N, CA and C of each residue as an Amber inpcrd file, in Angstrom:
protein
   741
   9.0040000  17.2410000  -1.5250000  10.4210000  17.5720000  -1.5260000
  10.5930000  19.0360000  -1.1160000  11.6150000  19.2930000  -0.2940000
  11.8790000  20.6400000   0.1950000  13.3010000  21.0530000  -0.1490000
  13.4770000  22.3340000  -0.4110000  14.7970000  22.9090000  -0.6680000
  15.2540000  23.6140000   0.6000000  16.4300000  23.2520000   1.1000000
  16.9630000  23.7960000   2.3460000  18.2020000  24.6240000   2.0340000
  18.2570000  25.8520000   2.5480000  19.3590000  26.7620000   2.2350000
  19.9250000  27.3590000   3.5280000  21.2290000  27.2290000   3.6830000
  21.9510000  27.7780000   4.8320000  22.9080000  28.8510000   4.3210000
  22.6190000  30.1220000   4.6280000  23.4730000  31.2290000   4.2100000
  24.2800000  31.6740000   5.4250000  25.5580000  31.3120000   5.4240000
  26.4240000  31.6380000   6.5530000  27.1280000  32.9610000   6.3710000
  28.2330000  33.1410000   7.0830000  28.9780000  34.3960000   6.9940000
  29.7600000  34.5180000   5.6890000  30.0850000  33.3910000   5.0730000
  30.8560000  33.4490000   3.8310000  30.3310000  32.5160000   2.7480000
  29.6450000  31.4280000   3.1310000  29.2000000  30.4620000   2.1340000
  27.6850000  30.2960000   2.1430000  27.1530000  29.9760000   0.9890000
  25.7570000  29.5700000   0.8550000  25.7550000  28.0890000   0.5280000
  25.0450000  27.3340000   1.3510000  24.9990000  25.8820000   1.2120000
  23.5490000  25.4610000   1.0560000  23.2900000  24.4980000   0.1800000
  21.9130000  24.0650000   0.0090000  21.8370000  22.5570000  -0.1820000
  20.6550000  22.0080000   0.0620000  20.4010000  20.5880000  -0.1350000
  18.9140000  20.3550000  -0.3330000  18.5800000  19.1870000  -0.8310000
  17.1820000  18.7880000  -1.0220000  16.8130000  17.7750000   0.0510000
  15.5850000  17.8680000   0.5240000  15.1170000  16.9580000   1.5730000
  13.7930000  16.3390000   1.1830000  13.7000000  15.0400000   1.3880000
  12.4450000  14.3410000   1.1600000  12.3220000  13.2220000   2.1740000
  11.2070000  13.2410000   2.8980000  10.9280000  12.2190000   3.9170000
  12.0700000  12.0990000   4.9260000  12.6380000  13.2330000   5.2990000
  13.6840000  13.2520000   6.3130000  15.0760000  12.9610000   5.8000000
  15.2010000  12.5630000   4.5300000  16.5100000  12.2780000   3.9490000
  17.0200000  13.5170000   3.2260000  18.2240000  13.9690000   3.5900000
  18.7980000  15.1750000   2.9970000  19.8380000  14.7830000   1.9570000
  19.6190000  15.2560000   0.7450000  20.5740000  15.0640000  -0.3430000
  21.3590000  16.3540000  -0.4950000  22.6440000  16.2890000  -0.2150000
  23.4790000  17.4880000  -0.2200000  23.5850000  18.0680000  -1.6180000
  23.4240000  19.3740000  -1.7200000  23.5600000  20.0540000  -2.9930000
  24.9730000  20.5540000  -3.1830000  25.2020000  21.8280000  -2.9160000
  26.5240000  22.4060000  -3.1250000  26.7260000  23.5400000  -2.1330000
  27.9480000  24.0380000  -2.0610000  28.2690000  25.1940000  -1.2220000
  29.1210000  26.1400000  -2.0440000  28.7760000  27.4220000  -2.0190000
  29.5230000  28.4140000  -2.7840000  29.8350000  29.6180000  -1.9000000
  30.9600000  30.2320000  -2.1810000  31.3460000  31.4690000  -1.4990000
  30.6130000  32.6160000  -2.1980000  29.5680000  33.1350000  -1.5570000
  28.7400000  34.1250000  -2.2360000  29.4000000  35.5020000  -2.3220000
  30.5440000  35.6750000  -1.6680000  31.2980000  36.9180000  -1.8270000
  32.1460000  36.9060000  -3.1050000  32.4010000  35.7090000  -3.6340000
  33.3140000  35.5710000  -4.7540000  32.6150000  35.3030000  -6.0880000
  31.3650000  34.9070000  -6.0740000  30.6770000  34.5520000  -7.3200000
  29.3620000  35.3120000  -7.4300000  28.8070000  35.3160000  -8.6270000
  27.4630000  35.8370000  -8.8520000  26.4830000  34.8050000  -8.3190000
  26.1820000  34.9040000  -7.0350000  25.4370000  33.8420000  -6.3690000
  24.0610000  33.6290000  -6.9880000  23.3680000  34.6970000  -7.3560000
  22.0240000  34.5480000  -7.9180000  22.0900000  33.8920000  -9.2980000
  23.0430000  34.3170000 -10.1130000  23.1960000  33.6990000 -11.4220000
  23.5640000  32.2270000 -11.3210000  24.4560000  31.8920000 -10.3830000
  24.8650000  30.5000000 -10.2060000  23.7130000  29.6430000  -9.6970000
  22.9720000  30.1520000  -8.7190000  21.8360000  29.3960000  -8.2010000
  20.7590000  29.2150000  -9.2620000  20.5070000  30.2520000 -10.0330000
  19.5040000  30.1470000 -11.0960000  19.8890000  29.0660000 -12.0970000
  21.1620000  29.0120000 -12.4430000  21.6330000  28.0030000 -13.3920000
  21.4180000  26.5910000 -12.8510000  21.7260000  26.3810000 -11.5700000
  21.6310000  25.0480000 -10.9730000  20.1920000  24.6870000 -10.6320000
  19.4670000  25.6280000 -10.0260000  18.1310000  25.3210000  -9.5340000
  17.1110000  25.1070000 -10.6490000  17.3760000  25.6450000 -11.8230000
  16.4490000  25.4320000 -12.9280000  16.2560000  23.9500000 -13.2460000
  17.2600000  23.1440000 -12.9530000  17.1910000  21.7210000 -13.2470000
  16.5430000  20.8880000 -12.1580000  16.1240000  21.5080000 -11.0580000
  15.5260000  20.7630000  -9.9470000  14.0420000  20.5450000 -10.1630000
  13.5500000  19.4410000  -9.6180000  12.1000000  19.2530000  -9.5460000
  11.5380000  20.3110000  -8.6030000  10.3600000  20.8690000  -8.8980000
   9.8120000  21.9470000  -8.0540000   9.6380000  21.5110000  -6.5980000
  10.2740000  22.1960000  -5.6580000  10.0870000  21.8540000  -4.2460000
   8.7660000  22.3950000  -3.7140000   8.2550000  21.7500000  -2.6600000
   7.0380000  22.2480000  -2.0280000   7.3260000  23.4200000  -1.1050000
   8.4880000  23.3440000  -0.4140000   8.8620000  24.3940000   0.5280000
  10.3220000  24.7810000   0.3150000  10.6000000  26.0320000   0.5860000
  11.9680000  26.5230000   0.6540000  12.1910000  27.0240000   2.0750000
  13.1340000  26.3960000   2.7850000  13.4720000  26.8300000   4.1420000
  14.8610000  27.4590000   4.1150000  14.9650000  28.6850000   4.6300000
  16.2250000  29.4220000   4.5830000  16.6470000  29.8440000   5.9850000
  17.9140000  29.5860000   6.2960000  18.5470000  30.1540000   7.4890000
  19.6300000  31.1000000   7.0040000  19.6350000  32.3290000   7.4800000
  20.6100000  33.3000000   7.0020000  21.1450000  34.1580000   8.1350000
  22.4790000  34.2800000   8.1780000  23.1260000  35.2480000   9.0600000
  23.8550000  36.2870000   8.2150000  23.5660000  36.3060000   6.9150000
  24.1690000  37.2590000   5.9890000  23.3540000  38.5500000   5.9640000
  23.7770000  39.4790000   5.1330000  23.0310000  40.7210000   4.9610000
  21.6220000  40.4230000   4.4540000  20.6630000  41.2490000   4.8570000
  19.2690000  41.0110000   4.4820000  19.0900000  40.9630000   2.9750000
  19.9240000  41.6990000   2.2480000  19.8180000  41.7360000   0.7990000
  20.0450000  40.3570000   0.1820000  20.9730000  39.5800000   0.7570000
  21.2540000  38.2410000   0.2250000  20.0430000  37.3370000   0.4240000
  19.4610000  37.3680000   1.6100000  18.2590000  36.5830000   1.8830000
  17.1410000  36.9670000   0.9370000  16.9520000  38.2600000   0.7270000
  15.8850000  38.7310000  -0.1500000  16.1030000  38.2690000  -1.5850000
  17.3290000  38.3480000  -2.0770000  17.6150000  37.9580000  -3.4520000
  17.4040000  36.4630000  -3.6740000  17.8390000  35.6610000  -2.7120000
  17.6800000  34.2030000  -2.8430000  16.1990000  33.8350000  -2.7930000
  15.4540000  34.4620000  -1.8850000  14.0170000  34.1890000  -1.7770000
  13.2920000  34.5740000  -3.0620000  13.6140000  35.7390000  -3.5940000
  12.9660000  36.2060000  -4.8170000  13.2720000  35.2970000  -5.9990000
  14.5120000  34.8210000  -6.0770000  14.8690000  33.9050000  -7.1600000
  14.0370000  32.6290000  -7.0750000  13.9660000  32.0450000  -5.8820000
  13.2320000  30.7950000  -5.7210000  11.7500000  30.9660000  -6.0510000
  11.1660000  32.0710000  -5.6110000   9.7420000  32.3030000  -5.8760000
   9.4770000  32.5730000  -7.3570000  10.4680000  33.1310000  -8.0550000
  10.2970000  33.3400000  -9.4980000  10.3900000  32.0230000 -10.2590000
  11.2140000  31.1060000  -9.7600000  11.3400000  29.7960000 -10.4000000
  10.1450000  28.9030000 -10.1110000   9.6280000  28.9970000  -8.8730000
   8.5350000  28.1160000  -8.4350000   7.4700000  28.9610000  -7.7280000
   6.5430000  29.5440000  -8.4740000   5.5550000  30.4750000  -7.8970000
   4.6960000  29.8790000  -6.7850000   4.5080000  28.5780000  -6.7840000
   3.6600000  27.9460000  -5.7650000   4.4340000  27.5920000  -4.4950000
   5.6980000  27.9690000  -4.4540000   6.5840000  27.6130000  -3.3420000
   6.1020000  28.1990000  -2.0180000   6.2110000  27.4060000  -0.9550000
   5.9440000  27.9060000   0.3980000   7.2800000  28.2550000   1.0490000
   7.4130000  29.4990000   1.4880000   8.6670000  29.9770000   2.0660000
   8.6480000  29.8110000   3.5830000   9.7050000  29.2020000   4.1230000
   9.8490000  28.9980000   5.5650000  11.1550000  29.6570000   6.0040000
  11.0500000  30.6760000   6.8690000  12.2470000  31.3780000   7.3610000
  12.2260000  31.3260000   8.8930000  12.8580000  30.3180000   9.4970000
  12.8360000  30.1900000  10.9560000  13.4950000  31.3760000  11.6600000
  12.9790000  31.6850000  12.8230000  13.5700000  32.7120000  13.6770000
  13.9500000  32.0870000  15.0180000  14.9790000  32.6160000  15.6300000
  15.3570000  32.1310000  16.9500000  14.3470000  32.6060000  17.9830000
  13.8710000  31.6880000  18.8020000  12.8610000  31.9900000  19.8140000
  13.3150000  31.4670000  21.1770000  12.4860000  31.6900000  22.1750000
  12.8190000  31.2240000  23.5240000  12.7260000  29.7130000  23.6400000
  11.7830000  29.1120000  22.9050000  11.5760000  27.6680000  22.9480000
  11.1390000  27.1820000  21.5730000  11.5850000  26.0030000  21.1810000
  11.1150000  25.3930000  19.9420000  11.5010000  23.9200000  19.9270000
  10.5570000  23.0710000  19.5900000  10.8110000  21.6510000  19.3720000
  11.6000000  21.0050000  20.5120000  11.2190000  21.3480000  21.7470000
  11.8210000  20.7160000  22.9140000  13.1190000  21.3260000  23.3930000
  13.5710000  22.4200000  22.7790000  14.8120000  23.0760000  23.1960000
  14.4900000  24.4620000  23.7310000  15.0630000  24.8190000  24.8740000
  14.8790000  26.1520000  25.4550000  16.1740000  26.9370000  25.3280000
  16.0380000  28.1980000  24.9940000  17.1600000  29.0880000  24.6940000
  17.6730000  29.7460000  25.9750000  18.9940000  29.7110000  26.1780000
  19.5770000  30.3030000  27.3830000  19.7260000  31.8100000  27.3030000
  19.6600000  32.3760000  26.1030000  19.8910000  33.8110000  25.9540000
  18.7890000  34.6360000  26.6080000  19.2010000  35.7090000  27.2930000
  18.2210000  36.6030000  27.9070000  17.3740000  37.2910000  26.8450000
  17.9810000  37.5830000  25.7070000  17.2550000  38.0790000  24.5380000
  17.3660000  36.9870000  23.4650000  16.4240000  36.0670000  23.4360000
  16.5400000  34.8840000  22.5790000  16.8320000  35.1940000  21.1190000
  16.2540000  36.2780000  20.6080000  16.4200000  36.6140000  19.1940000
  17.8560000  37.0060000  18.8420000  18.7000000  37.2630000  19.8470000
  20.0900000  37.6390000  19.5970000  20.9840000  36.4360000  19.3020000
  20.4870000  35.2470000  19.5850000  21.2330000  34.0300000  19.2590000
  21.1180000  33.7700000  17.7630000  22.2420000  33.5570000  17.0880000
  22.2250000  33.3220000  15.6540000  21.3380000  32.1470000  15.2720000
  20.5610000  32.3200000  14.2120000  19.6220000  31.2710000  13.8210000
  20.3520000  29.9990000  13.4080000  21.5740000  30.1120000  12.8930000
  22.3310000  28.9090000  12.5350000  22.6730000  28.0900000  13.7730000
  23.0620000  28.7630000  14.8550000  23.3290000  28.0470000  16.1100000
  22.0620000  27.4140000  16.6450000  20.9590000  28.1290000  16.5650000
  19.6770000  27.6310000  17.0550000  19.2570000  26.3680000  16.2970000
  19.3440000  26.4030000  14.9890000  18.9550000  25.2590000  14.1730000
  19.8710000  24.0650000  14.4350000  21.1640000  24.3260000  14.6140000
  22.0980000  23.2410000  14.9100000  21.7560000  22.5710000  16.2400000
  21.3780000  23.3690000  17.2290000  20.9930000  22.7940000  18.5210000
  19.7040000  21.9860000  18.4130000  18.7380000  22.4920000  17.6710000
  17.4860000  21.7480000  17.4770000  17.7640000  20.4030000  16.8140000
  18.6300000  20.4260000  15.7920000  18.9570000  19.1880000  15.0860000
  19.7160000  18.2250000  15.9920000  20.6690000  18.7410000  16.7700000
  21.4380000  17.8800000  17.6680000  20.5300000  17.2200000  18.6970000
  19.6080000  17.9910000  19.2630000  18.6920000  17.4400000  20.2640000
  17.7590000  16.4000000  19.6450000  17.3660000  16.6190000  18.4070000
  16.4390000  15.7060000  17.7310000  17.1210000  14.4260000  17.2590000
  18.2920000  14.5670000  16.6540000  18.9540000  13.4200000  16.0280000
  19.9490000  12.7090000  16.9510000  20.4370000  13.4030000  17.9730000
  21.4300000  12.8180000  18.8790000  20.9880000  13.0570000  20.3260000
  19.9730000  12.3430000  20.7900000  19.4160000  12.5850000  22.1220000
  20.4730000  12.4610000  23.2250000  20.2760000  13.2560000  24.2600000
  21.2010000  13.2590000  25.3820000  21.9320000  14.5820000  25.4720000
  22.6960000  14.7280000  26.5060000  23.4730000  15.9610000  26.7040000
  24.5220000  16.0820000  25.5930000  24.6210000  17.2500000  24.9830000
  25.5410000  17.3830000  23.8540000  26.2200000  18.7490000  23.8460000
  27.3840000  18.7580000  23.2300000  28.1370000  19.9790000  22.9770000
  28.1990000  20.1450000  21.4660000  27.5870000  21.2200000  20.9680000
  27.4600000  21.4410000  19.5310000  28.4620000  22.5260000  19.1220000
  29.3640000  22.1800000  18.2100000  30.4200000  23.1000000  17.8030000
  30.3480000  23.3160000  16.2950000  30.2620000  24.5810000  15.8910000
  30.3490000  24.9100000  14.4760000  31.7210000  25.5130000  14.2070000
  32.4560000  24.9180000  13.2640000  33.8100000  25.3690000  12.9480000
  33.8050000  26.0510000  11.5860000  33.3590000  27.2840000  11.5700000
  33.2680000  28.0300000  10.3290000  34.0300000  29.3350000  10.4300000
  33.4730000  30.4080000   9.8560000  34.0830000  31.7320000   9.9600000
  34.3100000  32.0920000  11.4160000  33.3300000  31.7760000  12.2480000
  33.4810000  31.8210000  13.7030000  33.3620000  30.3990000  14.2240000
  33.9740000  30.1480000  15.3700000  33.7680000  28.8750000  16.0600000
  32.7870000  29.1390000  17.1850000  31.6510000  28.4550000  17.1470000
  30.6490000  28.5980000  18.1940000  30.5210000  27.2810000  18.9460000
  30.3480000  27.3860000  20.2500000  30.2080000  26.2170000  21.1160000
  28.9390000  26.3950000  21.9420000  28.0440000  25.4250000  21.8890000
  26.8090000  25.4770000  22.6760000  26.5810000  24.1330000  23.3480000
  26.1880000  24.1780000  24.6030000  25.9000000  22.9570000  25.3540000
  24.4090000  22.8810000  25.6210000  23.8240000  21.7130000  25.3320000
  22.3970000  21.4640000  25.5330000  22.2590000  20.2060000  26.3730000
  21.4920000  20.2780000  27.4700000  21.3680000  19.0910000  28.3140000
  20.3430000  18.1150000  27.7370000  20.2030000  16.9670000  28.3810000
  19.3560000  15.9060000  27.8430000  17.8890000  16.3060000  27.7630000
  17.4820000  17.2800000  28.5690000  16.0950000  17.7490000  28.5470000
  15.8740000  18.8760000  27.5510000  16.9060000  19.2190000  26.7830000
  16.7620000  20.2630000  25.7840000  17.0310000  21.6580000  26.3040000
  17.5990000  21.7700000  27.4900000  17.8820000  23.0810000  28.0610000
  19.2470000  23.5640000  27.5760000  19.2550000  24.6660000  26.8500000
  20.4990000  25.2800000  26.3870000  21.1910000  25.9130000  27.5910000
  22.4340000  25.5120000  27.8430000  23.1600000  26.0030000  29.0110000
  24.0060000  27.2300000  28.7060000  24.0320000  27.6360000  27.4370000
  24.8100000  28.7990000  27.0280000  25.8690000  28.4130000  26.0130000
  26.6020000  29.4160000  25.5430000  27.5760000  29.1380000  24.5030000
  28.7460000  30.0920000  24.5110000  29.6720000  29.8510000  23.5950000
  30.8700000  30.6690000  23.4280000  31.0930000  30.9190000  21.9440000
  31.7520000  32.0380000  21.6350000  32.0940000  32.3760000  20.2490000
  33.5410000  32.8530000  20.2080000  34.2770000  32.3510000  19.2250000
  35.6420000  32.8040000  18.9990000  35.8870000  32.8120000  17.4860000
  36.8890000  33.5220000  16.9980000  37.1570000  33.4800000  15.5580000
  37.4850000  32.0680000  15.0750000  37.0730000  31.7510000  13.8460000
  37.4230000  30.4780000  13.2430000  38.8760000  30.4600000  12.8060000
  39.3310000  29.3310000  12.2780000  40.7370000  29.1840000  11.9140000
  41.1670000  30.2430000  10.9020000  40.3720000  30.4090000   9.8440000
  40.7090000  31.3970000   8.8250000  40.6770000  32.8090000   9.4060000
  39.6840000  33.0960000  10.2310000  39.5600000  34.4350000  10.8140000
  40.7250000  34.7460000  11.7540000  41.1730000  33.7480000  12.5090000
  42.3300000  33.9490000  13.3870000  43.5710000  34.3020000  12.5690000
  43.7550000  33.5960000  11.4590000  44.9290000  33.8460000  10.6150000
  44.8600000  35.2210000   9.9620000  43.6690000  35.6140000   9.5270000
  43.5140000  36.9340000   8.9170000  43.8000000  38.0420000   9.9230000
  43.3100000  37.8690000  11.1450000  43.5430000  38.8750000  12.1780000
  45.0270000  38.9890000  12.4960000  45.7120000  37.8690000  12.5550000
  47.1450000  37.8710000  12.8510000  47.9200000  38.5720000  11.7430000
  47.5630000  38.2800000  10.4860000  48.2300000  38.9130000   9.3470000
  47.9620000  40.4130000   9.3070000  46.7290000  40.8090000   9.6560000
  46.3630000  42.2230000   9.6110000  47.0860000  43.0370000  10.6690000
  47.3790000  42.4320000  11.8060000  47.9640000  43.1700000  12.9210000
  49.4700000  42.9620000  13.0780000  50.0810000  42.2290000  12.1470000
  51.5120000  41.9300000  12.2450000  52.1880000  42.2760000  10.9250000
  53.2010000  43.1130000  10.9750000  53.8190000  43.6550000   9.7580000
  54.4070000  42.5680000   8.8770000  55.1060000  41.6080000   9.4610000
  55.8810000  40.6510000   8.6690000  55.1310000  39.3740000   8.3100000
  53.8450000  39.3000000   8.6250000  53.1000000  38.0770000   8.3430000
  52.1230000  38.2890000   7.2000000  51.9780000  37.2610000   6.3620000
  51.0470000  37.2750000   5.2380000  49.9850000  36.2080000   5.4660000
  48.7500000  36.5430000   5.1280000  47.6770000  35.5700000   5.3020000
  47.8170000  34.4310000   4.3060000  47.9560000  33.2050000   4.8140000
  47.9680000  31.9800000   4.0020000  47.1090000  30.9570000   4.7300000
  46.0980000  30.4290000   4.0420000  45.2150000  29.4560000   4.6860000
  45.4810000  28.0830000   4.1120000  46.1460000  27.2310000   4.8940000
  46.3640000  25.8520000   4.4770000  45.2290000  24.9800000   4.9910000
  44.9560000  23.9250000   4.2890000  43.7950000  23.1030000   4.5890000
  44.0600000  21.9650000   5.5650000  45.3400000  21.5700000   5.7290000
  45.6130000  20.3910000   6.5500000  46.7120000  20.6450000   7.5740000
  46.4580000  21.5330000   8.5340000  47.4480000  21.7460000   9.5820000
  47.5130000  20.5410000  10.5110000  48.5840000  20.4430000  11.2760000
  48.7410000  19.3620000  12.2480000  48.8690000  19.9810000  13.6290000
  49.0820000  19.1440000  14.6190000  49.2090000  19.6510000  15.9850000
  50.6650000  19.6620000  16.4480000  51.6030000  19.5320000  15.5220000
  53.0180000  19.4490000  15.9050000  53.6370000  20.8410000  16.0740000
  54.7050000  20.8880000  16.8700000  55.5260000  22.0920000  16.9080000
  56.1450000  22.2720000  15.5260000  56.1670000  23.5130000  15.0550000
  56.5490000  23.7600000  13.6690000  57.9630000  24.3130000  13.5470000
  58.5400000  24.1400000  12.3340000  59.8780000  24.6690000  12.0670000
  59.8510000  25.7890000  11.0250000  58.6400000  26.3470000  10.7740000
  58.5160000  27.5190000   9.8870000  57.2690000  28.2920000  10.2930000
  57.2100000  29.5580000   9.8970000  56.1580000  30.4540000  10.3870000
  54.7700000  30.0670000   9.9050000  54.6540000  29.7000000   8.6240000
  53.3330000  29.3440000   8.0920000  52.7500000  28.1580000   8.8520000
  53.5550000  27.1190000   9.0500000  53.0860000  25.9410000   9.7800000
  52.8070000  26.2820000  11.2460000  53.6280000  27.1610000  11.8150000
  53.4150000  27.5460000  13.2150000  52.0630000  28.2280000  13.3920000
  51.6800000  29.0590000  12.4320000  50.3720000  29.7250000  12.5010000
  49.2480000  28.7180000  12.2810000  49.4010000  27.8670000  11.2780000
  48.3820000  26.8510000  11.0120000  48.1470000  25.9790000  12.2380000
  49.2310000  25.4610000  12.7890000  49.1140000  24.5510000  13.9180000
  48.6640000  25.2690000  15.1870000  49.1200000  26.5020000  15.3490000
  48.7240000  27.2590000  16.5360000  47.2520000  27.5950000  16.5560000
  46.7120000  28.0230000  15.4020000  45.2840000  28.3400000  15.3580000
  44.4400000  27.0870000  15.5170000  44.9070000  25.9800000  14.9390000
  44.1770000  24.7210000  15.1030000  44.1060000  24.3160000  16.5750000
  45.2480000  24.3810000  17.2580000  45.2610000  23.9860000  18.6670000
  44.5030000  24.9690000  19.5460000  44.4080000  26.2330000  19.1270000
  43.5780000  27.1790000  19.8770000  42.1210000  26.7270000  19.8540000
  41.6540000  26.2860000  18.6780000  40.2750000  25.7900000  18.5730000
  40.0950000  24.5100000  19.3700000  41.0550000  23.5980000  19.2420000
  40.9830000  22.3310000  19.9760000  40.9830000  22.5820000  21.4800000
  41.8510000  23.4820000  21.9240000  41.9310000  23.7800000  23.3550000
  40.6450000  24.3610000  23.9000000  39.9870000  25.2260000  23.1250000
  38.7060000  25.7810000  23.5570000  37.6820000  24.6820000  23.7760000
  37.5590000  23.7960000  22.8100000  36.5550000  22.7310000  22.8990000
  36.8560000  21.8020000  24.0640000  38.1090000  21.4200000  24.2040000
  38.4650000  20.5060000  25.2900000  38.2850000  21.1620000  26.6530000
  38.5370000  22.4640000  26.7450000  38.3340000  23.1690000  28.0120000
  36.8530000  23.1880000  28.3840000  35.9850000  23.4250000  27.3950000
  34.5390000  23.4200000  27.6570000  34.0940000  22.0460000  28.1480000
  34.5350000  20.9910000  27.4640000  34.1360000  19.6410000  27.8630000
  34.6580000  19.2870000  29.2480000  35.8900000  19.7060000  29.5530000
  36.5020000  19.4080000  30.8440000  35.7370000  20.0610000  31.9890000
  35.1170000  21.2090000  31.7190000  34.4440000  21.9490000  32.7750000
  32.9870000  21.5480000  32.9660000  32.4960000  20.6130000  32.1810000
  31.1310000  20.1360000  32.3690000  31.0750000  19.1350000  33.5120000
  29.9920000  19.1600000  34.2850000  29.8750000  18.2320000  35.4000000
  29.3090000  16.8830000  34.9790000  28.9400000  16.7590000  33.7010000
  28.4660000  15.4910000  33.1520000  29.0560000  15.3130000  31.7590000
  29.1620000  14.0600000  31.3370000  29.7070000  13.7780000  30.0140000
  28.7940000  14.3410000  28.9320000  29.3860000  14.8280000  27.8410000
  28.6550000  15.4010000  26.7110000  29.0070000  14.6560000  25.4320000
  28.0010000  14.4220000  24.6240000  28.2630000  13.9620000  23.2690000
  28.7670000  15.1580000  22.4660000  29.8720000  15.0130000  21.7590000
  30.4820000  16.1140000  21.0250000  30.1100000  16.0130000  19.5490000
  29.4980000  17.0820000  19.0230000  29.0360000  17.1060000  17.6400000
  29.6340000  18.3160000  16.9510000  30.3660000  18.0850000  15.8630000
  31.0210000  19.1550000  15.1220000  30.4070000  19.3170000  13.7410000
  30.3070000  20.5690000  13.3070000  29.8460000  20.8940000  11.9730000
  30.6930000  22.0530000  11.4680000  30.4990000  22.4400000  10.2000000
  31.2270000  23.5720000   9.6430000  32.4040000  23.1430000   8.7890000
  32.9280000  24.0870000   8.0140000  33.9490000  23.7910000   7.0270000
  35.2550000  23.2490000   7.5760000  35.6240000  23.6140000   8.8080000
  36.8790000  23.1370000   9.3960000  36.6610000  22.0250000  10.4110000
  35.4670000  21.4320000  10.4100000  35.1420000  20.4160000  11.4120000
  36.0870000  19.2200000  11.3530000  36.3930000  18.7460000  10.1570000
  37.2410000  17.5590000  10.0350000  38.6430000  17.8230000  10.5670000
  39.1940000  18.9960000  10.2550000  40.5440000  19.3340000  10.7240000
  40.5840000  19.3930000  12.2460000  39.5730000  20.0140000  12.8410000
  39.5250000  20.1390000  14.3020000  39.2610000  18.7770000  14.9460000
  38.3360000  18.0200000  14.3890000  37.9770000  16.7170000  14.9560000
  39.1760000  15.7830000  15.0260000  40.0600000  15.8810000  14.0270000
  41.2050000  14.9790000  13.9730000  42.2050000  15.1780000  15.0940000
  42.1250000  16.3000000  15.8190000  43.0840000  16.5940000  16.8800000
  42.4860000  16.5000000  18.2780000  41.2010000  16.2470000  18.3570000
  40.5470000  16.1840000  19.6650000  40.7890000  14.8400000  20.3410000
  40.8170000  14.8590000  21.6610000  41.0340000  13.6490000  22.4430000
  39.7220000  12.9690000  22.8160000  38.6210000  13.4510000  22.2900000
  37.3040000  12.9110000  22.6120000  36.6910000  12.2440000  21.3760000
  35.7340000  11.3680000  21.6210000  34.9540000  10.7930000  20.5330000
  34.1130000  11.9040000  19.9110000  34.1420000  12.0030000  18.6010000
  33.4880000  13.1070000  17.9070000  32.5150000  12.5840000  16.8600000
  31.3350000  13.2080000  16.8010000  30.4170000  13.0180000  15.6800000
  30.5750000  14.2370000  14.7820000  30.9250000  14.0300000  13.5250000
  31.0140000  15.1280000  12.5660000  29.7900000  15.0740000  11.6680000
  28.9750000  16.1090000  11.7230000  27.7410000  16.1520000  10.9370000
  27.6870000  17.4720000  10.1760000  28.0490000  17.4700000   8.8910000
  28.0710000  18.7130000   8.1300000  26.6950000  19.2720000   7.7920000
  25.6420000  18.4910000   8.0810000  24.2960000  18.9100000   7.6910000
  23.4380000  19.3840000   8.8600000  24.0280000  19.7410000   9.9690000
  23.2370000  20.0700000  11.1620000  22.2340000  21.1950000  10.9090000
  22.6820000  22.2830000  10.2890000  21.7650000  23.4060000  10.0650000
  20.6610000  23.0090000   9.0840000  21.0150000  22.2790000   8.0380000
  19.9980000  21.8130000   7.0940000  19.0080000  20.8760000   7.7900000
  19.4920000  20.0550000   8.6970000  18.6010000  19.1690000   9.4520000
  17.6570000  19.9860000  10.3410000  18.1760000  21.0720000  10.9110000
  17.3190000  21.9540000  11.6900000  16.2330000  22.5790000  10.8380000
  16.5790000  22.9840000   9.6190000  15.5810000  23.5230000   8.6810000
  14.5450000  22.4630000   8.3320000  14.9950000  21.2370000   8.1790000
  14.0850000  20.1380000   7.8690000  13.0510000  19.9430000   8.9710000
  13.4830000  20.1380000  10.2140000  12.5400000  20.0080000  11.3420000
  11.4230000  21.0300000  11.2170000  11.7730000  22.2600000  10.8600000
  10.7470000  23.2940000  10.6880000   9.8110000  22.9650000   9.5360000
  10.3250000  22.3110000   8.4940000   9.4890000  21.9560000   7.3520000
   8.5230000  20.8220000   7.6610000   8.9600000  19.8710000   8.4930000
   8.2330000  18.6100000   8.6140000   7.5250000  18.3670000   9.9410000
   7.7630000  19.2290000  10.9050000   7.1830000  18.9640000  12.2270000
   6.2500000  20.0740000  12.6880000   5.6690000  20.7800000  11.7720000
   4.6790000  21.7890000  12.1270000   5.2960000  23.0020000  12.7780000
   4.4710000  23.7470000  13.5080000   4.9340000  24.9750000  14.1600000
   5.8040000  24.6500000  15.3650000   6.7510000  25.5470000  15.6360000
   7.5890000  25.4070000  16.8230000   6.7330000  25.4870000  18.0650000
   7.0960000  24.7060000  19.0630000   6.3100000  24.6700000  20.2970000
   6.9270000  25.5860000  21.3450000
């Protein structure tokens, strides 16, 4: 059994994996809670994992604290911390400086290529919205980054005197009759428009795979068939745990 941890820009998400099956744990906003105390309380009740695999785009201190906690709970634990490289598990990185690509995006692409063979467009709808296209041979064609729904709303509130940041969970795509709904719907359609523009500009059809906290909201407004997989990064970590060294 392996413990898989995804530390994003705002949330820490974890799950347990055994024989390729991922059992979802929980997700917490580590900016708002005592993350180490909360994890210690929950993880004490787990059966000792053989490996701990961590993906982190947070401050190094958060990664260090989580690693130290796990090793104190399970001294025999094997720690796995994947890094973004030029090539791994059949996927080649389009970045000129491969290490500059976020490890969460890298793991999501590895998982998409492994679990959903064929040309794919991988979209993470979190603090940032990232879009990456990978062809059927595993060649990363490049990607895009834009603020996520919450980040767009925060930026608008920060730069506009009369607007207050309010994050609603279920915006629609309709024209609105009040400011809050207009912002909710406008930011949602900005994300939808980005994804649809990327797909429209591809010379071949792409399987569309969405992950991240706002994936369901965005998926509901797209005109394309969508696979929503909230465990993409954890699945990428699982590949590193179970398939040996990256090739």
